[in-house]
N, C-alpha and C positions, 0 to 999 in steps of 0.2 A: 863824562856826559856821553861820549861816543859809545861807550860800553852799554850804558842805560838805553841809548837810542837803538843800539843793535838788538839788545834783549827785547825791547818793545816791539821792534819790527819782526823779530822771530816769533814772539808770542802772538802778535797780531796775525802773522801768517798761518800759525798753527790753528788759531781760532777760525780764521777764514777758511782754511782747508777743511776743518772739522765741520764748519757750517755748510760748506759746499758739499761735503760728503753726505751730511744728514739731509740736505735739500735734494740732493740727487737720489738718495734712498727713498725719500718721500715721494719724488716725482716719478722715479723709474721703477720702483718696486710695487707691485700690486699684490697684496697678500691673498686675494681671491684666486690668483693663479696657483696657489699652493694648497687649495682645499683638499684635492685628492690625495696629495702627499701627507698632509696633516691627518686626514681620516685613516689612511693606511697605517700610519705610524701609531695612532691611538689604538687601532684594532689589533695591531701586532703586539702592543705592550699590554693591553687589557683584555683582549679577546672579545671586545664589544664593538658594535658598529657606531661610529660617530657620523651624525648627519648635520650638515651645514648648509641648509637651503637659503639662509640669509647672507647678506653682505658682511665682509670683514673689513674693518677700517683700521689703519695703522697710522700713528704719528710718532715722531722720534725726539722732539725737542720742545720744552725742557724735560718732557717725560717720554718714555717709551710706552705709548698707550695703544691698547688693543681693544676694539669693540666689535661685538658680533651679535647675531641674532636674527631670527630664531635659530636654535640648535638643540640637538638631543643626543643622548647617549643610550644605546640599547641595552637590553637585559642579556645576561649569559644564557646559554642553552637550558631549556627546561623551565623558563620563567615566563613564557609568553612573548607575543610580538610587540606589546606596548613598551615604550621606552622606560629605562630605569630612571632617567632624569631628563627634563626639558626646561628651556628657558626662552622667554620672549626676547630678552635683551641682557647682555652682560658687558661690563667694561672693567678693564684692569690697567692701572697706570703704575709704572716703575720709574724712579728717578734715574736719569741717565748717568750723571757724573759720579755719584756713589757706586753705580754698577761698574764703571770703568775701574774703580778701586776695589772691585770684588766685594762690595757691600750691597746687600739687597735691601732697599728702602722702598716699600710699596706705598703709593699714594692712596687712592681710594679704590675699593672694590664695590662695584654697584651691580646688583642682580635684580632683575624685574621679571616677575611672572615665573618664578621657579615652580616646577611641578616634580616633586620627589616622591617616587613610588617604591616603598620598601616592602619586600615580601620574604616569606620563608617557604621552602618547598617541604614535601613530606618527609624528607631525610633531615629536616631541621637546619638546613643550610640557607643563609640569607643571600639575597641578590646583591648586597653591598660587599660580599666576600669574594675572594678569588679573582682579583683584577690581573689576570694573566699569570703564567708560571714564573716563580721567583727564580731569577737567574743569579748565578754566583757573582758577587761583587768583586771586580778586580782590585788589586792592591793599589792604594792611592799613590800617585806619582809624588816624588819628593818636591819640596818647594812650596810657595805660598798657595793657598786655596781660598775659594770664596767662603765667606762666613754665612751663617744661617740668617734668618730674618732679622733685620736690624730695626725695622720701623714699619708700622702700618698707619697711614694717615686716618683710615677709617673704613668701615664697610657698611653697606646697607642691603638688605634683602627686603623687597617690597611686593605686596599683592601676590603672595606665593601660597603653595599648597604642599602639604606633606601627608602621606597616608601610609598606614602600616596595618595589614591584616584587618581591614574594615574600620580602623580608627583613622579619622580624617581631621587634620588641622587645616582650617581655611583662613584666608585673609591674614596670612603670616607676614608680620613686619618686624624686621630685626635691624637695630642700629647699634653699631660698635664704634666707639670713639677712638681717639689717638692711642695706638698700641706701641709700647716700647718695652722690650724684654726686661723683666724684673720690676716693672711699674704697673700699677692697676690702670685698667682702661674702662670707662663707663660703657654700660650696655643697656639698651632698652629693647623690650620684646613685647609684641602684641599678637594674639591670634584668637580665633574662635574654634571651639571643638563642637561639632554637630554630631550627636548620637541620639537619633529619634528615640523618645520625644524630647530629649534634653539638649540644651545648648549652653556651652561654657565659654565665656569670654575671659581673656587674660591680658593683663598689662603689667609689666614688670620692669625692674631696673636693678643693676648690680654692677660691681666693679670686677673686671676680669684681669687676672694676673697670669699670663701665659709663660710657660717655660717650654718653648718649642723643642729645644734640644732633648729634653727629657719626656716630651709629650705630656706634660702635666699642666693642669689649668686650675686656678683657684678663683672661685667666685666669692667675693667679699660683700657683706651686707646685702645679701640677696632678698629682695622684696617683690613678691608677686601678688596681685590682687585682681579681682574681676567679679563676675556675677554668674550665677547658674540659673537657667530657666528650665523648668520641668515640663512646660507645655506652651504652645503658642498662645500669647496673650496673658500668660501667667506673670505674676510679679516676680522679677529676678531676685534671687537670693545672693547677697554679697558673700564673698569668700576672700581669704587672704593666706598667703604662705610666706614665711620669713625664716631666715637662718643667718647666723653671723658669718659662716663660712661653709662652702660646698667645694670639695676637692675632687677633681676628676683626673685620672691617669689613663690616657688613651692607650699607651703601650701595654700597661698591665691590665687594662680594662676594669678599673676599679673606680668607685665613687664612695665618698664619705662625708657625712655631716654629723657632728657631735651633738647638735642641738637644733631642733626645728620647732616651729609653731604653725599650727593650721587653725584658722577661724572659718567655720562654715555656718552662717546664720547664728543661731544661739549656741552652737557646739564649739568647744575650744579643745584642741588636741595638741599635745606636745610629745616630743620623743627624740630619738636619734635614728640614723640610717646608715647602712653600709651595703655596698653592692660589689659583685665580682662578675667577671665574664660578661660585662654589660653589653658588649656588641655581638657576642657569639651565642651564648646560652645564659641569659641573665639569671643571677642568683642574688637575692636581696634579703637582708636581715634588718629588722627594725624593732625598737622598743617604743611603746606608746603609752600614753595616759590621757584618758578622756575626763575632763572635769565635769562635775555634776551638772546635768541638764535635764529639762523637762522634755520627755519624748512627745507629749502632746504639743507643746510649744514649738519644738523643732520641726515636726511633721507638718504642722499648720503653716509654717513658712513655705513649705513645698506644695501647699495646696492639698494636703492630705489630712482629712479629718477622721480621727480614730473613733470607732463605735463607742457608744455609751457603755459603761460597765456598772455592775451592781454596787461597787464601791466607787463613788465619784473621785476619790483621791488616788485611785489606781493609775499607773502609768504617769506619775508625777515627777519621779526622779530616776535618773540613769547615770551611772559612772562606771568606768572600766579602765583596766590596765593590763599589760602583758607584753609578750614578745611575739612577732610575726616573722615568718620566713617563707620566701617564695623561691621556687626552683624546680626544674624538671616537671613543669606543668602541675605543680602541687602548691597549695597554700597551707602552712602549718601555724597553729596558734598554741603557745605554751605559756605556762605561768599565768594563765588567764584569771583575772579577778573582775567579776562583773556584779554590780549592785543595782538591783531594780526594786524601787520602793524599799520594803524591809526584807528583801530576799537577797542573799549572797551566794554567788556561784563561783566555783574555782575548778581548775583542771586544764585539760588540753583538748583541742579539736583540730581536725585536718580535713581539708578537701583534697583527697588523694589524687584526684584527677579532675582538672578544671573543665575538660570537655564532657565527661559523663556525670560530673557533679557528685562523685562518690564521696561519702563522708565517713570519717571514723572519729570517735570521741571517747573520753574518759572524764566524766563530769561529776561534780558533787554540789548539791544544794543544801543549805542549812535548814531552810524551811520555806514553804510556799503555800499560799492559799489560792488555788486556781479559781475557785468559785467567785472571788472578788473581781476577777477579770471577765466573767461571763456576762452576757447581756441581761439587763434587768428582767425579772420574772414579770410576765404579764398577768394582770388580775384575771382570775377565773380560768387561766389557760391550764390545760392538763399537763402534768410533768411527762416528758418523753425522754427515752435514753438517747445518748449522743448518736448522731448519724455517722455512717461510715463515709470516709472521704473518697468516694468513687472516682477513679481516674487519676487522682493525685499520687497514688502508690505505685502506678505501673512503671514509672521510670526511677523510682526511689532506689538508691544504692546506699546502704548505711550499715555500719557495724560498730557497736560501742556499748559502754555501760554507763548507768546513771544511778547514783545514790542520793537519797533525800533523807535528812534528818526527821522532818515531819511535813506532812502534806494533807491538805484538805481538797477533795475532789468529789463532786456530786453529793456533797454533804458528809462524806465518809472521812473520818480522821485516821491517817495511818502514820506510823513512825518506823524508823529504820527500814525504809523502802530501798530495795535494791532490784534493779532490772537490767537485763541484757537484751539489746535490740539488734536484729539482723534482718535486713531487707534487700531483696534481689529478685529480679524477674517478676515483679508484681506481687511477690509474697513477703509479708512482713511478719517475722516471728518474735514474739516477746516472751522469752523464757531463758532462764528461770526468772520468775518475779516473786519476791518474798517480802514480807513486811510484818510488823507487829500491829495487830488490829484489835482494839477494844479488849485488852488484857489477854488476847489470844494470838494466834499465828495465822498468817495468810500465805498460801503458795498458789501460783497460777502459771498456766501455759496457754498463751493466747496467740492465735494465728489470724492475720488478715489477709485474704486472697483477693487480689484485684485483677486477676488475669482474665476473667470473663467479662460479659457485658454487664453483669450485676455483681457488685462486691459481696464477698462472703466472709464469715468469721466463725471460728471454732474457739470454745472456751472450756478449759479443764481447770476447775478451781476448787480449792479446799480452804475452809475456815474452821479451825479447831480451837476449842476452849474459849470462844468469844462470848462477850457479854451481849446477849441477843437484844436485850432491852435497849442498850445504847446504840446498837447497830440499827435496829428498826426505827428508833427515833430519828437518827441522823439521815439514814438513807431513804427509808419509806415514809418519813414524817408521820410515823404511827407509834402509838404507845399501847398497842393491843397484845403484845407478846413479851414475856420476860423470861429469864433463865440463862443458863450457860450451856453452850452446846457446840455441835459440829455440823456444818452444812457443806455438802459437796455438790458439784454440778459438772456434768459433761454434756455440753450443748453445742449445737451448730445453728447457724441462721444466715440469711442473705437478704439484701435489700439496701436501698439508698436512704430510707427515712426510718424514723423510730417506729412508726406504725407497721411498716413492712418487715422490720426486724422482729417485732413481737409476733406477727402473724405467721412468720416462717420459722419460728423457733422449734427445734426438735432435739430430743435427747432424754437424759434422765438426771434427776436430782433427788437428794436425800437429806433429811434433817433429824437430828437426835438432840433433844434438849432436856436438861435435868433441872429439878427444883425451881420451877417457874410458875407462871400464871398466864391465863388468857384474860385480857382485859375486855370489858364491854359485853361479856357473856357470863351469866350465872347459871351453870348447868344444874346445880342443886335446886334452884328456884324453878327451873323448867321441869325437872324430874318430879318435884313435888306436885307441880300442876298436873303432870301426866298421871301420877299415882292418884290424885284426887279424881281424875276422870275415870280411871279404872274402877275405883271404889264408889263411884257415883256420889262423891262428896263435893262440898263447895270448894271452888278454886281459892288458893291462897291470895291474900290481898297484897298490895305493894308492887314494887318493881324489881326486887331482888338487889343483891349487893353489886352486881355488875362485874363480878370477878370470880374466876374459877382457878383455884390453885391445883397444881399437879406435881407429881414426883418425876414422872418421865413423859416426854412427848416425842413420838416417833412416827415418821412417815416417809414414804418414797413415792416418786411420781414419774410417770412416763409422759413426756411432752411431745405432742404431735401437732404441728401447725399452730403453735401458740396456745394450745389447750392442754392443761396438765390433768392427768387422770391418776387417782390413787385408789388402791384396793387394800391398803394395810395401815390406815390411820389408827393410831393407838395412843390414847391419853390415859394415864393410870395414876391413881393416888391410893392411899391406904384402904379406903372403903369404896372406891369407885373406879371403874374402868369404862372407857368409851372407845369403841371400835367403829370403823365405818369405811365408807368409800364415796367417791363422787368426783366431780370435775371442778376446775377453775380456769376460766378464760383470761389469759394474761393481757390480752388486748383490751377487752371490755371490763376487766376486773370483776366479772360476774362469777359467783360460786353457787354450787348445787351439791350438797353433801347429805347423805343419809347415814346417820350413826345410831348406834345402840348403846345405851348407858346401862351398865350392870351395877346394881347397888348391892353391896355385900351386907351381911348381917352386922348390926352394931353401928352402922353408919349414922353419923350425926344428922338429924333432921329427917331420918327415915323411921317408920314405925318399927317397934322393937320386934325382933325375930322375923322380919320380912326379908325376902330375897327377890329382887325384881329386875327384869330386863325392860328398859324403857326406850322405845323408838323415838328419835328426834329428826328433824329436818333443819338443816342450816342453809340459808339462802341469802340473797342480797348481793352485797359487793364486799371487797376487801375492807373498805373503810366504814361500811355500815352493814354489818351482818345481822341477820335475824335468826333466832332459834325458836322453833315451835315444835310441840308434840306432834308426832305423825298419827293423826286421828284414825286414819284408815287402818294402819297397822295395829293401833291400840284396840280398835273395834274388833278386828280379827282375833287379836290376843284374848279379848274379853269373851268372845264366843267360845274360843277353844278352852278357856278356863271353866266356863259354865259346863261344857261338855265333860271335861275331866272331873269336875266337882260331882256331877250326877251320873257318872259313868255306870256305877254298879246298879243304881236304882233303874236306870234305863235299860241295862241288860236284863235285869230280873223281869221288868214289865214286858220286854220283848219276848223273853222265854215263855212267860204266861200266855201271851197272846198266841204264840206259836203252838203251845200245848192245846189251847182251846180250839185253835184252828184245825189241828190234826187229831183231836179227841184222844190225846194221850193221857192216860191215867197214871 
């Protein structure tokens, strides 16, 4: 009993001595007296200035508790005068008795009003790097040493803010539950991301399993959700992110998740993600798959209404998959598979510089009908060529190739289309451009120049062996010309609208067509009318067949300010040749041609043994041409014929008159 009594007295004395010591420390030690020493020590070890304008409060039992605020830690040189981090209030509690046993058991860590400002300088260094020079670590002394973190009762970060290069997280609230090494700890997170005009809210929860000794952290059953608002007053769009596990290794600067799921409105995305150098120079690789979604429905959730299209079913289905990689300020997409409606695209694309938005690509389409995505045609509206995108090309940086199995654009059907596009400094060059076109071949060299105040374009194109009837039917919506031929053009133009482009068109074009016909014009009928006029006979009755067949059709035209002038029009068949000259206004579609039809002997429909040159005038428009005999020319020709017919008789009469006048015998 005496022994027990002695032990109790000794133990009580130790406890009393400890209590008196702690009480004395609490009463006699004022931590505010050590502000300067603390600030100097932090500056010496980190190279940054610590400011402690607020009070520091210290308690020692049963916790060693430290409370401070406000406080701030400065930036390293070269990052400005604003602080790297600041807090309104922070509190840290550590259990005393385990600490005496060299075990670190932290109670709660509470931070209120944290303002963390992350930056990178022009050299790519972050202001969270380089906390002082790394000094060589001395060899540990033999004997027992304090263990790493044993326990964390919990942590909270409330009403805080984190910013990085213009990206700002506001109203950040983080709650971490009881943390024991090797055991999962529950975590809850909420914040708002404001990036005008969008606002993203987030609320999430997961279990955190830290391995502090290895700097590894495992987030199990991660679930994040929130809303995305595209504009003030807009209906928020719900979103969610989940993954069974996300692993982060701070020492190796890696992260990995083998399986994630993202839901954004009507869109559902799944994939995997890996990252390296996540703190220094982040490099991220991901595989993704977008389940089929309606673009119209998805964009409508963001308050975006797509324009009407000629095909009401266009933009109804979108699906995609592929690999993405981010690093060195570039974003790369490979193994891309995109399905839009009934079009499939595959290949690769890269944003080679996210600052300049330079793009490289190698893509292939199986088929696409671009006309179904155009705005509905207005009744009675005249067809105009596409407008040049003035201003949009000035900053375009692009280099890539595109192949298309089959395409329909502006009514033209092409197959085996291959184009290379290079854009830089406001000049976009599309060359070479090749395709199969209506049983023939197309080659093109197109340049769009947006360097000046008015965009300009040059076109050097050739179509060889094409079915002219099919081309005219689909492109010009005309059935007035048929045959197989070659059409070339070397043209320049400038302007922002279709009318301006036509009116400023300059250059040269040629056409050579074999074994065809001109529909809507019966030259034989008009020739017979002209012959009847010359012979002073009755005009033929009826309207003619409305068709003129030919063996060859050849013409070249010089184009000046939208007006094409030809001097070598030639249409030839076995018994007929038509030559002529005139103009065609490409903007107004008005035509004015003077032609001469030469009828050879034996021509069907012509009088036997006759040989005649018949002048004709072609006027009207491209779509409604009119052909009429040139009456003035015919009248002159008739007078000339009468003169030739009575030439000898007139000469003889003239001689007789002269003899009578001169009395010559």
